[in-house]
Biopython code that builds the backbone (N, CA, C, O; Angstrom):
import numpy as np
from Bio.PDB.StructureBuilder import StructureBuilder

atoms = [
    (1, "MET", "N", (7.262, 28.533, -5.677)),
    (1, "MET", "CA", (6.897, 28.445, -7.081)),
    (1, "MET", "C", (5.494, 27.861, -7.192)),
    (1, "MET", "O", (5.203, 26.822, -6.601)),
    (2, "GLN", "N", (4.643, 28.515, -7.934)),
    (2, "GLN", "CA", (3.288, 28.036, -8.142)),
    (2, "GLN", "C", (3.248, 27.112, -9.348)),
    (2, "GLN", "O", (3.808, 27.422, -10.400)),
    (3, "ARG", "N", (2.587, 25.986, -9.189)),
    (3, "ARG", "CA", (2.450, 25.033, -10.274)),
    (3, "ARG", "C", (1.505, 25.571, -11.322)),
    (3, "ARG", "O", (0.407, 26.027, -11.001)),
    (4, "VAL", "N", (1.924, 25.521, -12.580)),
    (4, "VAL", "CA", (1.096, 25.991, -13.678)),
    (4, "VAL", "C", (0.153, 24.884, -14.134)),
    (4, "VAL", "O", (-1.055, 25.095, -14.243)),
    (5, "CYS", "N", (0.701, 23.720, -14.396)),
    (5, "CYS", "CA", (-0.108, 22.573, -14.798)),
    (5, "CYS", "C", (0.668, 21.296, -14.512)),
    (5, "CYS", "O", (1.830, 21.348, -14.108)),
    (6, "ARG", "N", (0.030, 20.155, -14.721)),
    (6, "ARG", "CA", (0.660, 18.883, -14.413)),
    (6, "ARG", "C", (0.912, 18.053, -15.667)),
    (6, "ARG", "O", (0.959, 16.825, -15.595)),
    (7, "ILE", "N", (1.072, 18.705, -16.808)),
    (7, "ILE", "CA", (1.335, 17.991, -18.054)),
    (7, "ILE", "C", (2.620, 17.188, -17.895)),
    (7, "ILE", "O", (3.624, 17.711, -17.412)),
    (8, "CYS", "N", (2.595, 15.957, -18.288)),
    (8, "CYS", "CA", (3.804, 15.155, -18.209)),
    (8, "CYS", "C", (3.942, 14.247, -19.410)),
    (8, "CYS", "O", (5.059, 13.946, -19.833)),
    (9, "LEU", "N", (2.844, 13.811, -19.961)),
    (9, "LEU", "CA", (2.916, 12.835, -21.029)),
    (9, "LEU", "C", (2.841, 13.498, -22.387)),
    (9, "LEU", "O", (2.232, 14.555, -22.547)),
    (10, "ARG", "N", (3.471, 12.862, -23.363)),
    (10, "ARG", "CA", (3.558, 13.470, -24.694)),
    (10, "ARG", "C", (2.204, 13.763, -25.305)),
    (10, "ARG", "O", (2.090, 14.688, -26.110)),
    (11, "LYS", "N", (1.192, 13.025, -24.960)),
    (11, "LYS", "CA", (-0.140, 13.281, -25.516)),
    (11, "LYS", "C", (-0.669, 14.642, -25.085)),
    (11, "LYS", "O", (-1.557, 15.188, -25.740)),
    (12, "ASP", "N", (-0.143, 15.201, -23.998)),
    (12, "ASP", "CA", (-0.604, 16.481, -23.482)),
    (12, "ASP", "C", (0.235, 17.669, -23.963)),
    (12, "ASP", "O", (-0.125, 18.816, -23.699)),
    (13, "LEU", "N", (1.327, 17.421, -24.653)),
    (13, "LEU", "CA", (2.206, 18.495, -25.102)),
    (13, "LEU", "C", (1.649, 19.201, -26.332)),
    (13, "LEU", "O", (0.911, 18.603, -27.115)),
    (14, "ASP", "N", (2.000, 20.469, -26.499)),
    (14, "ASP", "CA", (1.599, 21.155, -27.718)),
    (14, "ASP", "C", (2.420, 20.583, -28.875)),
    (14, "ASP", "O", (3.420, 19.901, -28.651)),
    (15, "GLN", "N", (2.003, 20.858, -30.094)),
    (15, "GLN", "CA", (2.598, 20.224, -31.277)),
    (15, "GLN", "C", (4.097, 20.488, -31.402)),
    (15, "GLN", "O", (4.857, 19.573, -31.719)),
    (16, "GLN", "N", (4.527, 21.711, -31.161)),
    (16, "GLN", "CA", (5.950, 22.039, -31.291)),
    (16, "GLN", "C", (6.800, 21.258, -30.293)),
    (16, "GLN", "O", (7.844, 20.716, -30.658)),
    (17, "ARG", "N", (6.364, 21.198, -29.047)),
    (17, "ARG", "CA", (7.126, 20.459, -28.025)),
    (17, "ARG", "C", (7.077, 18.957, -28.297)),
    (17, "ARG", "O", (8.051, 18.244, -28.056)),
    (18, "LYS", "N", (5.945, 18.484, -28.799)),
    (18, "LYS", "CA", (5.810, 17.064, -29.120)),
    (18, "LYS", "C", (6.792, 16.671, -30.229)),
    (18, "LYS", "O", (7.454, 15.637, -30.138)),
    (19, "GLU", "N", (6.884, 17.495, -31.271)),
    (19, "GLU", "CA", (7.810, 17.216, -32.373)),
    (19, "GLU", "C", (9.257, 17.248, -31.897)),
    (19, "GLU", "O", (10.071, 16.422, -32.310)),
    (20, "SER", "N", (9.569, 18.187, -31.042)),
    (20, "SER", "CA", (10.915, 18.282, -30.487)),
    (20, "SER", "C", (11.248, 17.031, -29.674)),
    (20, "SER", "O", (12.350, 16.492, -29.767)),
    (21, "LEU", "N", (10.293, 16.587, -28.887)),
    (21, "LEU", "CA", (10.491, 15.373, -28.091)),
    (21, "LEU", "C", (10.688, 14.160, -28.987)),
    (21, "LEU", "O", (11.594, 13.361, -28.751)),
    (22, "TYR", "N", (9.852, 14.009, -30.016)),
    (22, "TYR", "CA", (9.982, 12.871, -30.933)),
    (22, "TYR", "C", (11.337, 12.847, -31.629)),
    (22, "TYR", "O", (11.926, 11.781, -31.806)),
    (23, "ARG", "N", (11.833, 14.014, -32.025)),
    (23, "ARG", "CA", (13.156, 14.081, -32.663)),
    (23, "ARG", "C", (14.242, 13.644, -31.686)),
    (23, "ARG", "O", (15.144, 12.890, -32.051)),
    (24, "ALA", "N", (14.156, 14.113, -30.459)),
    (24, "ALA", "CA", (15.162, 13.759, -29.456)),
    (24, "ALA", "C", (15.112, 12.266, -29.138)),
    (24, "ALA", "O", (16.156, 11.627, -29.012)),
    (25, "LEU", "N", (13.925, 11.710, -29.011)),
    (25, "LEU", "CA", (13.797, 10.273, -28.721)),
    (25, "LEU", "C", (14.271, 9.426, -29.900)),
    (25, "LEU", "O", (14.892, 8.382, -29.701)),
    (26, "ALA", "N", (13.985, 9.867, -31.120)),
    (26, "ALA", "CA", (14.408, 9.129, -32.306)),
    (26, "ALA", "C", (15.930, 9.113, -32.436)),
    (26, "ALA", "O", (16.498, 8.176, -32.998)),
    (27, "ALA", "N", (16.577, 10.131, -31.924)),
    (27, "ALA", "CA", (18.041, 10.207, -32.002)),
    (27, "ALA", "C", (18.734, 9.300, -30.990)),
    (27, "ALA", "O", (19.935, 9.054, -31.102)),
    (28, "LEU", "N", (18.000, 8.805, -30.015)),
    (28, "LEU", "CA", (18.594, 7.919, -29.011)),
    (28, "LEU", "C", (18.861, 6.532, -29.594)),
    (28, "LEU", "O", (18.028, 5.974, -30.309)),
    (29, "GLU", "N", (20.007, 5.998, -29.283)),
    (29, "GLU", "CA", (20.284, 4.605, -29.634)),
    (29, "GLU", "C", (19.335, 3.724, -28.813)),
    (29, "GLU", "O", (19.063, 4.035, -27.653)),
    (30, "PRO", "N", (18.835, 2.647, -29.387)),
    (30, "PRO", "CA", (17.942, 1.768, -28.623)),
    (30, "PRO", "C", (18.541, 1.306, -27.290)),
    (30, "PRO", "O", (17.821, 1.159, -26.303)),
    (31, "SER", "N", (19.827, 1.084, -27.265)),
    (31, "SER", "CA", (20.466, 0.626, -26.019)),
    (31, "SER", "C", (20.508, 1.727, -24.959)),
    (31, "SER", "O", (20.728, 1.442, -23.782)),
    (32, "ALA", "N", (20.300, 2.970, -25.361)),
    (32, "ALA", "CA", (20.323, 4.093, -24.415)),
    (32, "ALA", "C", (18.946, 4.391, -23.828)),
    (32, "ALA", "O", (18.821, 5.199, -22.908)),
    (33, "ARG", "N", (17.917, 3.741, -24.358)),
    (33, "ARG", "CA", (16.558, 3.988, -23.891)),
    (33, "ARG", "C", (16.228, 3.139, -22.675)),
    (33, "ARG", "O", (16.668, 1.994, -22.566)),
    (34, "SER", "N", (15.456, 3.703, -21.772)),
    (34, "SER", "CA", (15.016, 2.932, -20.610)),
    (34, "SER", "C", (13.893, 1.986, -21.034)),
    (34, "SER", "O", (13.183, 2.246, -22.006)),
    (35, "GLU", "N", (13.744, 0.909, -20.310)),
    (35, "GLU", "CA", (12.667, -0.033, -20.584)),
    (35, "GLU", "C", (11.337, 0.659, -20.287)),
    (35, "GLU", "O", (11.271, 1.552, -19.442)),
    (36, "GLU", "N", (10.292, 0.248, -20.981)),
    (36, "GLU", "CA", (8.978, 0.888, -20.862)),
    (36, "GLU", "C", (8.490, 0.916, -19.412)),
    (36, "GLU", "O", (7.982, 1.941, -18.957)),
    (37, "GLU", "N", (8.632, -0.179, -18.688)),
    (37, "GLU", "CA", (8.176, -0.236, -17.294)),
    (37, "GLU", "C", (8.929, 0.776, -16.424)),
    (37, "GLU", "O", (8.332, 1.429, -15.569)),
    (38, "ILE", "N", (10.218, 0.899, -16.644)),
    (38, "ILE", "CA", (11.025, 1.859, -15.894)),
    (38, "ILE", "C", (10.601, 3.278, -16.242)),
    (38, "ILE", "O", (10.453, 4.120, -15.356)),
    (39, "ARG", "N", (10.407, 3.542, -17.520)),
    (39, "ARG", "CA", (9.977, 4.871, -17.962)),
    (39, "ARG", "C", (8.645, 5.253, -17.330)),
    (39, "ARG", "O", (8.492, 6.369, -16.833)),
    (40, "GLU", "N", (7.688, 4.345, -17.344)),
    (40, "GLU", "CA", (6.376, 4.615, -16.762)),
    (40, "GLU", "C", (6.477, 4.869, -15.263)),
    (40, "GLU", "O", (5.803, 5.754, -14.735)),
    (41, "ASN", "N", (7.313, 4.099, -14.578)),
    (41, "ASN", "CA", (7.518, 4.290, -13.140)),
    (41, "ASN", "C", (8.102, 5.667, -12.861)),
    (41, "ASN", "O", (7.676, 6.354, -11.933)),
    (42, "ARG", "N", (9.070, 6.062, -13.660)),
    (42, "ARG", "CA", (9.679, 7.384, -13.505)),
    (42, "ARG", "C", (8.646, 8.488, -13.725)),
    (42, "ARG", "O", (8.590, 9.452, -12.962)),
    (43, "LEU", "N", (7.834, 8.344, -14.765)),
    (43, "LEU", "CA", (6.837, 9.371, -15.064)),
    (43, "LEU", "C", (5.776, 9.473, -13.963)),
    (43, "LEU", "O", (5.284, 10.566, -13.682)),
    (44, "GLU", "N", (5.428, 8.364, -13.349)),
    (44, "GLU", "CA", (4.496, 8.397, -12.222)),
    (44, "GLU", "C", (5.051, 9.272, -11.111)),
    (44, "GLU", "O", (4.324, 10.058, -10.503)),
    (45, "LYS", "N", (6.341, 9.130, -10.852)),
    (45, "LYS", "CA", (6.982, 9.934, -9.807)),
    (45, "LYS", "C", (7.054, 11.399, -10.220)),
    (45, "LYS", "O", (6.889, 12.289, -9.387)),
    (46, "CYS", "N", (7.297, 11.647, -11.492)),
    (46, "CYS", "CA", (7.327, 13.034, -11.983)),
    (46, "CYS", "C", (5.972, 13.706, -11.813)),
    (46, "CYS", "O", (5.902, 14.878, -11.444)),
    (47, "LEU", "N", (4.897, 12.974, -12.080)),
    (47, "LEU", "CA", (3.552, 13.541, -11.971)),
    (47, "LEU", "C", (3.241, 14.008, -10.555)),
    (47, "LEU", "O", (2.417, 14.904, -10.370)),
    (48, "LYS", "N", (3.883, 13.420, -9.560)),
    (48, "LYS", "CA", (3.641, 13.769, -8.161)),
    (48, "LYS", "C", (4.606, 14.837, -7.646)),
    (48, "LYS", "O", (4.492, 15.280, -6.503)),
    (49, "CYS", "N", (5.538, 15.242, -8.473)),
    (49, "CYS", "CA", (6.605, 16.146, -8.039)),
    (49, "CYS", "C", (6.192, 17.614, -8.151)),
    (49, "CYS", "O", (5.557, 18.012, -9.128)),
    (50, "LYS", "N", (6.550, 18.403, -7.162)),
    (50, "LYS", "CA", (6.243, 19.833, -7.152)),
    (50, "LYS", "C", (7.043, 20.606, -8.194)),
    (50, "LYS", "O", (6.697, 21.742, -8.517)),
    (51, "SER", "N", (8.102, 20.009, -8.721)),
    (51, "SER", "CA", (8.949, 20.692, -9.701)),
    (51, "SER", "C", (8.467, 20.517, -11.141)),
    (51, "SER", "O", (9.075, 21.066, -12.059)),
    (52, "LEU", "N", (7.397, 19.769, -11.352)),
    (52, "LEU", "CA", (6.858, 19.569, -12.697)),
    (52, "LEU", "C", (5.975, 20.742, -13.084)),
    (52, "LEU", "O", (5.061, 21.111, -12.345)),
    (53, "SER", "N", (6.245, 21.323, -14.232)),
    (53, "SER", "CA", (5.420, 22.414, -14.747)),
    (53, "SER", "C", (5.423, 22.351, -16.267)),
    (53, "SER", "O", (6.474, 22.449, -16.899)),
    (54, "ALA", "N", (4.254, 22.191, -16.841)),
    (54, "ALA", "CA", (4.092, 22.152, -18.296)),
    (54, "ALA", "C", (4.990, 21.119, -18.959)),
    (54, "ALA", "O", (5.565, 21.375, -20.017)),
    (55, "GLY", "N", (5.109, 19.954, -18.338)),
    (55, "GLY", "CA", (5.911, 18.870, -18.910)),
    (55, "GLY", "C", (7.399, 19.015, -18.701)),
    (55, "GLY", "O", (8.182, 18.196, -19.184)),
    (56, "THR", "N", (7.799, 20.062, -17.976)),
    (56, "THR", "CA", (9.210, 20.363, -17.776)),
    (56, "THR", "C", (9.567, 20.237, -16.304)),
    (56, "THR", "O", (8.806, 20.646, -15.427)),
    (57, "CYS", "N", (10.733, 19.667, -16.049)),
    (57, "CYS", "CA", (11.262, 19.627, -14.689)),
    (57, "CYS", "C", (11.880, 20.990, -14.411)),
    (57, "CYS", "O", (12.844, 21.381, -15.069)),
    (58, "MET", "N", (11.338, 21.704, -13.453)),
    (58, "MET", "CA", (11.828, 23.038, -13.156)),
    (58, "MET", "C", (13.161, 23.000, -12.403)),
    (58, "MET", "O", (13.805, 24.036, -12.237)),
    (59, "SER", "N", (13.577, 21.818, -11.948)),
    (59, "SER", "CA", (14.879, 21.691, -11.289)),
    (59, "SER", "C", (16.019, 21.665, -12.293)),
    (59, "SER", "O", (17.119, 22.136, -12.002)),
    (60, "CYS", "N", (15.756, 21.107, -13.493)),
    (60, "CYS", "CA", (16.829, 21.008, -14.487)),
    (60, "CYS", "C", (16.464, 21.625, -15.836)),
    (60, "CYS", "O", (17.343, 21.843, -16.670)),
    (61, "GLY", "N", (15.178, 21.911, -16.063)),
    (61, "GLY", "CA", (14.750, 22.565, -17.298)),
    (61, "GLY", "C", (14.495, 21.648, -18.477)),
    (61, "GLY", "O", (14.268, 22.126, -19.589)),
    (62, "ARG", "N", (14.526, 20.332, -18.259)),
    (62, "ARG", "CA", (14.314, 19.397, -19.373)),
    (62, "ARG", "C", (12.918, 18.800, -19.340)),
    (62, "ARG", "O", (12.275, 18.757, -18.291)),
    (63, "LEU", "N", (12.451, 18.337, -20.505)),
    (63, "LEU", "CA", (11.169, 17.635, -20.574)),
    (63, "LEU", "C", (11.273, 16.324, -19.809)),
    (63, "LEU", "O", (12.193, 15.537, -20.035)),
    (64, "VAL", "N", (10.326, 16.090, -18.903)),
    (64, "VAL", "CA", (10.397, 14.885, -18.080)),
    (64, "VAL", "C", (10.206, 13.623, -18.906)),
    (64, "VAL", "O", (10.767, 12.579, -18.575)),
    (65, "GLU", "N", (9.432, 13.700, -19.964)),
    (65, "GLU", "CA", (9.227, 12.502, -20.789)),
    (65, "GLU", "C", (10.552, 12.064, -21.426)),
    (65, "GLU", "O", (10.817, 10.868, -21.543)),
    (66, "TYR", "N", (11.369, 13.014, -21.830)),
    (66, "TYR", "CA", (12.681, 12.676, -22.391)),
    (66, "TYR", "C", (13.589, 12.106, -21.296)),
    (66, "TYR", "O", (14.214, 11.062, -21.480)),
    (67, "MET", "N", (13.653, 12.787, -20.178)),
    (67, "MET", "CA", (14.521, 12.325, -19.085)),
    (67, "MET", "C", (14.162, 10.901, -18.664)),
    (67, "MET", "O", (15.043, 10.072, -18.437)),
    (68, "ALA", "N", (12.861, 10.628, -18.561)),
    (68, "ALA", "CA", (12.411, 9.301, -18.128)),
    (68, "ALA", "C", (12.715, 8.229, -19.166)),
    (68, "ALA", "O", (12.772, 7.044, -18.836)),
    (69, "SER", "N", (12.908, 8.632, -20.408)),
    (69, "SER", "CA", (13.147, 7.681, -21.503)),
    (69, "SER", "C", (14.615, 7.313, -21.688)),
    (69, "SER", "O", (14.930, 6.376, -22.422)),
    (70, "VAL", "N", (15.504, 8.034, -21.035)),
    (70, "VAL", "CA", (16.942, 7.785, -21.175)),
    (70, "VAL", "C", (17.419, 6.933, -19.994)),
    (70, "VAL", "O", (17.316, 7.344, -18.838)),
    (71, "ALA", "N", (17.935, 5.759, -20.297)),
    (71, "ALA", "CA", (18.319, 4.808, -19.248)),
    (71, "ALA", "C", (19.304, 5.391, -18.250)),
    (71, "ALA", "O", (19.152, 5.180, -17.047)),
    (72, "ALA", "N", (20.297, 6.109, -18.713)),
    (72, "ALA", "CA", (21.355, 6.617, -17.829)),
    (72, "ALA", "C", (20.974, 7.921, -17.124)),
    (72, "ALA", "O", (21.759, 8.446, -16.335)),
    (73, "GLN", "N", (19.794, 8.439, -17.397)),
    (73, "GLN", "CA", (19.366, 9.707, -16.821)),
    (73, "GLN", "C", (18.917, 9.523, -15.387)),
    (73, "GLN", "O", (18.432, 8.455, -15.015)),
    (74, "GLY", "N", (19.073, 10.538, -14.597)),
    (74, "GLY", "CA", (18.609, 10.511, -13.216)),
    (74, "GLY", "C", (17.781, 11.745, -12.919)),
    (74, "GLY", "O", (17.852, 12.743, -13.636)),
    (75, "CYS", "N", (17.009, 11.669, -11.875)),
    (75, "CYS", "CA", (16.189, 12.793, -11.438)),
    (75, "CYS", "C", (17.067, 13.767, -10.647)),
    (75, "CYS", "O", (17.808, 13.338, -9.762)),
    (76, "PRO", "N", (16.998, 15.063, -10.946)),
    (76, "PRO", "CA", (17.808, 16.023, -10.217)),
    (76, "PRO", "C", (17.413, 16.144, -8.741)),
    (76, "PRO", "O", (18.167, 16.692, -7.937)),
    (77, "GLU", "N", (16.232, 15.632, -8.390)),
    (77, "GLU", "CA", (15.775, 15.657, -6.998)),
    (77, "GLU", "C", (15.850, 14.266, -6.372)),
    (77, "GLU", "O", (15.278, 14.039, -5.306)),
    (78, "ASP", "N", (16.534, 13.353, -7.009)),
    (78, "ASP", "CA", (16.756, 11.984, -6.513)),
    (78, "ASP", "C", (15.461, 11.219, -6.216)),
    (78, "ASP", "O", (15.395, 10.443, -5.262)),
    (79, "ARG", "N", (14.449, 11.443, -7.031)),
    (79, "ARG", "CA", (13.190, 10.701, -6.867)),
    (79, "ARG", "C", (13.241, 9.351, -7.587)),
    (79, "ARG", "O", (12.511, 8.422, -7.243)),
    (80, "TRP", "N", (14.128, 9.258, -8.605)),
    (80, "TRP", "CA", (14.329, 7.988, -9.300)),
    (80, "TRP", "C", (15.729, 7.934, -9.829)),
    (80, "TRP", "O", (16.116, 6.945, -10.452)),
]
sb = StructureBuilder()
sb.init_structure("model")
sb.init_model(0)
sb.init_chain("A")
sb.init_seg("    ")
for serial, (resi, resn, name, xyz) in enumerate(atoms, 1):
    if name == "N":
        sb.init_residue(resn, " ", resi, " ")
    sb.init_atom(name, np.array(xyz, "f"), 0.0, 1.0, " ", f" {name:<3s}", serial, name[0])
structure = sb.get_structure()
């Protein structure tokens, strides 16, 4: 699989995907969210992963920013 781009952070998403992400994050209970330091650590690992394409994990099809923000979420490739 050829990497298209390395977009990972919400600032790099197009408007439609950004709005979708904000809605999903807003729906999370605060207790279900990962701590900021944990989220940032997870995203650092996502940025280095070959499965990242256009902000999406190609292993599971979800936006990595959302996955990294959910405390109980795990990486499908066991990177975090």
